N, C-alpha and C positions, 0 to 999 in steps of 0.2 A: 152534564154532572154525574161525578161516580158513588153512585148510592149501591146501597143493600143489595138490591133485587140480583140474583144469582140465577145464572143457565138451569130449568128444573135440575134435569139429571144431576146437575154437581150439588145442589139446593146441599144434601142430606149430609154427605161426606164435606161438605166445605167448612155447615155448621159445625161438625163434628172437631174440624181442624181448628175453629175458632172461637168458639163460645163455651166447647166443655172442658177446655180447658184452662189456666188461668192465665198462663203466659205461652209463648211460644217456644221457648227454650226455657233454660233455668240458668242459664249464663249470662243472664241482661241486667245492664245496670237499672231496668223501670221494670218492677215487676209489682203485682195488684196491688188497689190503696186499701188499708183496713177500714174499715164500716164505712165504707163505699153507699154515694147516695146519687145516683145521676141526677136524680129531680133537684135539689144542690146545687151541685156544682153546674146544672144549665142555670140556673137563675141566678149563679156569680158568674158567667158569661155574658149573662144579659146585661146585668149590673154594669160589667165590665167595658159593654159597649156603648152603655145607654151617653146620653150629652155628646155635647161636645168633649172632642180627644175619648182615645183609649185606653183603658188598663192592661198596659202590655204583660206589667209582674202579677196580676191575678191569673192573665190568661194562662201564661207559662205556670204558675206553680199549679194551675190544675189540670194541665196537659201532658206535660211531661213527666206530673207522676202517675197517670194512670196507662193502665195496659189498652191494647190496642181493641181487644173485646167489653172493657170498659168504655173507650170512649166512643164503640158504636150504642151502647146504652144512653149518653151521656145525648148524642146527637139523636138518639127517639125522644128522651126526654125534651130536650131543646123543641123539636121539630110538634110534639102534642102540646105544650103548653106557648107557643108563639103562633105555627102554622105557618114556620119558614125554617130552611135550611141552615145550620149550623154551617155549614161548608160556605154557602153564598154567602153568609153573612160576616165572617170572621174576612172572608175574601175580600170586601167591599172597605171593611174597616183597614185593615195593613195593609205594608204595600213593603216589596223587599226580598231579603232574604228571611225576614226572619217569618215573613208568608210565608215563603215556602215551606219551611219548614214546619209549619202549624198546620198547613194542609196535608204537609205528607203524614203527619199525625193520627191524620183523621180517616186515613185510607186503610182498611184491610190489605195486607202486607202483600197478596196478588197484586191487588187493584192498584197499589203506589208503582211496581214495579212493572205492569203495564202500562202505566199512564208517565212515567221516566222512559221507558222505551221508546211512547207514542213520542214524549215530548223532545227525543234526542234525533229522531228522523223529521223535522218538523220541518218545511221551509227548504232553503237550499242547504246544503252539508250535512252531515251527520255527524252527530256527535258518536262515535266510533265507539269511545273509553267507556260510555254508559251501556254501550250493546255487550261491547266484552263482559263487563264487570258485573255485569246483570248476569246474562247464559253460560259465564264459566262461572259459576260461581252456585248457583242453585241445583237442588236437586232434582229427579226427575219427577216426583211427584210436583215441589214446586215450578217447574214448569209446565207442566201439564194444565195447572191448574192456572200460571201465567196468561197460558195459550188459548183457555178457557173465555176468562174474564177478558181477553186483549178481545175477540170476536165478537163477544158479546157487548162491550163498548163502543169496538170502533167498526162495526159489522167490516172487517176484513182479516183476514186471519194474520197473524202477527209474520210467518211464513211470507207470506203475500209481502206483506208490508218491507220485510229486511232484503226479499230476493231483490225488492223494487228499488232499496236503495243500497246498495252494497252492490260488491262485484268479483269476477273470479273465483280465486281459492278460500278466499276470507270471507266471502259468501258460503262457498259451499261448508267451510266448518261451521259457519252458528246454522244454516238450514241442518246440519246435521245434531249440532245440539239442541235444538229446536224437536228433534222428533223425540226428545226424553227417553232416548235406547240403553244408556248406556246401562251393561252388565252389573249387575246393584248384587251378585254373589262376590265370597269372598275366596273361591277360589285361583290360585296360582298354575297358570300354565307353564312347566317349565320349558318345555319344547318351544313355546312361542317368546320365551322371556328374549331371546335377543332380536326380535324384528325390528325394532327401532335401529337397531345397532348395524340390521342390514340396509334399511330405507336409508342411513345420514352418510356417515362416516365411510363404511364399508364400500360406497360407490360412489362415483362422480356423477355430479349432479344428485341434489334431492331427491329424493319418493316422495312428494308431499301430498299423494293420494296417501299413500301407507301411512305414512306419520297423521293425516287425519283420521284414517282407521281404527290405527291404535290408541291414539289420546280424546276420540268422540267416542269411542265404543267398548273398551277393555274396563273390567273392573278396577277400584282403587289399588286394593291389594296385586293384585298380579303387573299395575303399571307402577307399582316400587319395588317391584322385582325387576322390570323391564330398566327402570335409570339405576337401579346396582349395576345392574349385567354391561348394562352401559359403557357405567364409567370403567367396570374393571377390564373392560376391552378394549376401548377407546383413551385412556385414562382421561376423559374428557365430562366435564358434567353435564347432564342436557341441558342444560338450560344456556350452558355457553355454545353447544355447540349450532341450538336455535339461532342465538344471534349473529350466529358468524354465518347460518346457512341462508336464514330468511331476513324479509327486513318490512318495514311499517305494517297494517296490520294485522298481517297474516302473524307476523314476529309474536306482534303483543298479545296474539288469542291462543295461541298456542304455546307461550311463556306462563299467561295466565290461567290455561288451563293445569301446569304446570305445578306450579306452585299454588295452586285449590286444592289439588291433590295432595302436596305433599304438608301444607299447611294454611288453612285456609284465613285462619284467623292473622296469621302474617301477612299472606296475601293482602288483606285486609288495612294493617297497620303501613305497611308500603304503602299502599293508594292513600293515605290520607296524610303520610308523613311528606309523601312528593305532593299533594296539593297544596302544602301551607307554605314547603323550604323555597328561600329565593325568594324574589319579589314577587307580589300578589298572593290572591290567594286563588284555587280554582273550588269556589264556590260551590256550584254543581255537584262536584266529587265526595269533597266534608258533607255536604250536605244528606246525599244518597245515603250517603255508607252511616253516618249517624242516626237519620233517622232509620234505616233497616235495620240496623244490627240492635240497638239499643235494646231490643226485648230477648234478642237472641242468645249472643256471644259477644255483647262488648267488653265484657270482664278481665274475655283474654285476649280482646285485640288491645287493650288496655296494657295488659302484663307483656306480650309479643313488643307492643309498641318502644314497651320502657325498657326490655331485653333489646333490642337493636338499635335505638339509637341515645339510650343512657338519660334520656327528658321522658319528662311523664307526658301524655296525653295532651292532661288538661292542660298542662302550660301551655304547651305549644298552640290549643283554640285559644287561649288566652290572651296571648300576645298577637295572636292574626286575626283576630275579630275583633270588634264593637258592638256597644249597645243593647238590642232586646238578643238581636242575633246571637250574641257573644252568652249572653245569663244562657239561653234556652239551651244554648250546644253546649254550655258545662253541665247544665243540669241532667242534659242526656250522658254526656258522658261519665256522670256520680262522682264528681271531688278525684280529689288527686290520685 
């Protein structure tokens, strides 16, 4: 049961992260509800679950239009008034993808990430795409918080879990990302700007460890300069070279790191597009991004999507999903 019990040393700074800000970011489609009344919302949710059948429309109307911080207050009010856990109650009333979205919305951001990572490693097989999507796109501070929550909730370090579930150079890249040690200055070291070229094109056989060191440790400004130099010297884009020199999950994680450094919102737009184009929908990816980014940068992801594919994200979701699941995703998407 992913509740608000925080590991003590983290409590204060986590509380400040989540509760003293109205929203996590300011480019989200989900913003603070005006005239917010957690008790009234808790009552609406109780009524929506009363008797036979569930009123999904009310649940969507309440939860899709409150921030994460506001939803925590609704959870508290619900528990106070009925002595039951809101997530547990909704979980037993709902099913399918709609249920997954609702349960995700009720969690704090790092709790949701930790939960998704745990789910990706459950049972036989690993959903590597989930590990890549989350670990390649989160900041140092976010990764440190995810690490703390994971350990608290699952009594195992995330590094141990990932190490036990992946292998080879792919594992080493994820372990490096989990140390949350990327340089966060904006200093460009001109002398080192050619380092990836020397590790890739300039030699026979790619020096994968060097790629790891450069892509996982250097700061963003420096790396954008590295990518420019690489293009200049080799005449190729770094992404092309990664595709040619690597394969499988290692290729995927290096590409994700490069894309996130260049334009994180374009990275998420592409992931959303790929989750819906062609036959079938990869709901896990669609849900994860819609829930996790709704309050951070969904406005920019939508703009990138339109720019890249000439169609709105809204129209894609509408054409690819149905029922209450479609309705709540469209609310999180926030109109055309």
